[in-house]
C-alpha positions as CSV (number, residue, x, y, z in Angstrom):
1,X,2.8,7.4,9.7
2,X,3.4,5.6,6.4
3,X,6.5,4.7,4.4
4,X,5.7,4.1,0.8
5,X,7.1,3.8,-2.7
6,X,7.6,1.3,-5.5
7,X,9.1,-2.1,-4.7
8,X,13.0,-1.8,-4.4
9,X,12.8,2.0,-3.8
10,X,14.3,2.1,-0.3
11,X,11.2,1.6,1.8
12,X,12.9,-0.9,4.0
13,X,15.9,1.4,4.6
14,X,13.4,4.2,5.5
15,X,11.7,1.9,8.0
16,X,15.1,1.0,9.5
17,X,15.9,4.7,9.9
18,X,12.7,5.4,11.7
19,X,13.2,2.4,13.9
20,X,16.7,3.5,14.8
21,X,15.5,7.0,15.4
22,X,13.1,5.9,18.0
23,X,9.7,5.8,16.2
24,X,7.7,2.6,17.0
25,X,7.1,0.5,13.9
26,X,4.4,-1.9,12.8
27,X,6.1,-5.1,11.5
28,X,5.4,-8.8,12.1
29,X,8.8,-10.1,11.0
30,X,7.3,-12.9,8.8
31,X,9.4,-11.9,5.8
32,X,12.9,-12.4,7.1
33,X,16.1,-10.7,5.9
34,X,17.8,-12.2,2.9
35,X,20.5,-11.3,0.4
36,X,18.2,-8.7,-1.3
37,X,17.4,-7.0,2.0
38,X,20.1,-8.1,4.5
39,X,18.7,-5.9,7.2
40,X,15.1,-7.0,6.8
41,X,11.9,-6.0,5.1
42,X,9.9,-4.4,8.0
43,X,6.6,-5.6,6.5
44,X,3.2,-6.3,8.0
45,X,1.2,-9.0,6.3
46,X,-2.2,-7.4,7.0
47,X,-1.2,-4.4,4.8
48,X,-1.5,-6.8,1.8
49,X,-5.3,-7.0,2.5
50,X,-5.9,-3.2,2.2
51,X,-7.4,-3.6,-1.3
52,X,-9.8,-6.3,-0.1
53,X,-13.0,-6.0,2.0
54,X,-12.4,-6.9,5.6
55,X,-11.3,-5.8,9.0
56,X,-8.8,-2.9,8.8
57,X,-9.1,-2.0,12.5
58,X,-5.4,-2.5,12.8
59,X,-4.9,0.9,11.2
60,X,-6.3,2.6,14.3
61,X,-3.7,0.6,16.4
62,X,-1.0,1.8,14.0
63,X,-1.5,5.5,14.8
64,X,1.7,7.0,16.1
65,X,3.8,4.2,14.5
66,X,5.4,3.7,11.2
67,X,4.0,1.1,8.8
68,X,5.3,0.2,5.3
69,X,2.6,0.3,2.6
70,X,3.6,-0.2,-1.0
71,X,2.5,2.6,-3.3
72,X,0.0,0.3,-5.1
73,X,-2.0,0.1,-1.9
74,X,-1.9,3.8,-0.8
75,X,-5.2,4.5,-2.7
76,X,-7.0,1.9,-0.5
77,X,-6.3,3.7,2.8
78,X,-9.5,4.9,4.4
79,X,-9.8,8.7,4.5
80,X,-11.1,8.8,8.1
81,X,-7.5,8.9,9.3
82,X,-4.7,11.5,8.6
83,X,-1.5,10.1,7.1
84,X,2.0,11.5,7.1
85,X,3.7,9.7,4.1
86,X,7.4,9.4,3.5
87,X,7.4,8.5,-0.1
88,X,10.7,6.9,-1.3
89,X,11.8,7.8,-4.9
90,X,14.5,6.0,-6.8
91,X,15.8,6.0,-10.4
92,X,13.5,3.7,-12.3
93,X,16.4,2.0,-14.1
94,X,17.9,1.1,-10.7
95,X,14.5,-0.2,-9.4
96,X,14.2,-2.4,-12.5
97,X,17.8,-3.7,-12.2
98,X,17.2,-4.5,-8.5
99,X,13.9,-6.2,-9.2
100,X,15.4,-8.3,-12.0
101,X,18.3,-9.3,-9.9
102,X,16.0,-10.4,-7.1
103,X,13.7,-12.3,-9.4
104,X,16.6,-14.0,-11.2
105,X,18.1,-15.0,-7.9
106,X,14.8,-16.6,-6.9
107,X,14.4,-18.3,-10.3
108,X,11.1,-16.4,-10.8
109,X,9.9,-15.1,-14.2
110,X,10.3,-11.4,-14.8
111,X,7.2,-9.2,-15.5
112,X,6.9,-7.2,-18.6
113,X,10.0,-5.9,-20.6
114,X,11.9,-3.2,-18.8
115,X,10.6,-0.4,-21.1
116,X,7.0,-1.5,-20.5
117,X,7.6,-1.7,-16.8
118,X,9.2,1.7,-16.7
119,X,6.2,3.2,-18.5
120,X,3.8,1.5,-16.1
121,X,5.7,2.7,-13.1
122,X,5.8,6.3,-14.4
123,X,2.1,6.2,-14.9
124,X,1.5,4.7,-11.5
125,X,3.6,7.3,-9.7
126,X,1.8,10.2,-11.4
127,X,-1.5,8.7,-10.5
128,X,-0.5,8.2,-6.8
129,X,0.8,11.7,-6.6
130,X,-2.4,13.1,-8.0
131,X,-4.4,11.0,-5.6
132,X,-2.5,12.2,-2.6
133,X,-2.5,15.8,-3.6
134,X,-6.3,15.8,-3.9
135,X,-7.0,14.4,-0.4
136,X,-6.4,16.5,2.7
137,X,-5.8,13.4,4.8
138,X,-2.3,13.0,3.2
139,X,0.8,15.0,3.9
140,X,3.8,13.7,1.9
141,X,7.5,14.1,2.0
142,X,9.4,12.9,-1.1
143,X,12.7,11.3,-0.2
144,X,15.3,10.3,-2.8
145,X,17.0,7.0,-2.2
146,X,20.4,8.0,-3.6
147,X,20.4,11.3,-1.6
148,X,19.8,9.3,1.6
149,X,22.9,7.4,0.9
150,X,25.0,10.4,-0.1
151,X,23.6,12.9,2.4
152,X,22.3,10.8,5.3
153,X,22.4,13.5,7.9
154,X,20.6,16.0,5.8
155,X,17.9,13.5,4.8
156,X,17.5,12.3,8.4
157,X,17.0,15.9,9.4
158,X,14.4,16.4,6.7
159,X,12.5,13.3,7.7
160,X,12.7,14.2,11.4
161,X,11.4,17.7,10.8
162,X,8.5,16.4,8.8
163,X,7.6,14.0,11.6
164,X,7.8,16.7,14.4
165,X,11.5,16.6,15.4
166,X,11.4,14.0,18.1
167,X,13.7,11.4,16.5
168,X,17.4,10.7,16.9
169,X,18.9,12.0,13.7
170,X,22.4,10.6,14.3
171,X,21.0,7.0,14.7
172,X,18.8,7.5,11.6
173,X,21.8,8.7,9.5
174,X,23.9,5.8,10.7
175,X,21.5,3.3,9.0
176,X,22.3,4.6,5.5
177,X,24.9,2.0,4.2
178,X,26.5,2.9,0.8
179,X,27.7,-0.7,0.5
180,X,24.0,-1.7,0.0
181,X,23.7,0.6,-3.0
182,X,24.3,-2.3,-5.4
183,X,22.0,-1.5,-8.4
184,X,22.9,2.0,-9.4
185,X,22.5,3.4,-12.9
186,X,25.5,3.3,-15.2
187,X,26.4,6.9,-14.6
188,X,26.9,6.1,-10.9
189,X,29.2,3.1,-11.1
190,X,31.7,4.7,-8.7
191,X,31.1,5.2,-5.1
192,X,28.5,7.8,-4.3
193,X,30.1,11.2,-3.8
194,X,29.5,13.3,-0.6
């Protein structure tokens, strides 16, 4: 089971939901919680090597567990396994604002201008969706970040149904914390509505 999406799209929140719901997760805890992800990142360092030749035997050990794999690495997953993918979607302006805030806070240089990054992200998302739709080893559930925060029970139920209905939906829904929705687009400056 894979949680994927662009950086800052809510993949850590999705991993937290699965963990709370009772699904075993693959994470090494090397990247610790910080102000950008106060509940942790739920990452596994070996994922970063998917696009390089080497030993990917850990994928077999990850079967039946949730692992976070950034969307840029999805196309490097070997097709000998079947993958259930929860793909997190978030408004691109919000993603860019969140990334910029994180980079500024670290004193790191930003990438391309926001308009260029938005275009690159749109192109990337289309390419990844085409890739997954053409390979029978992928089944994908698109999950909208904002809807998880405004409809946590409904979205927890969708995710649980997609994964076979064995998870604790109440505990999953309790993870969604509207207070962490800090980089919303201008039309959503007020608190998310129910």
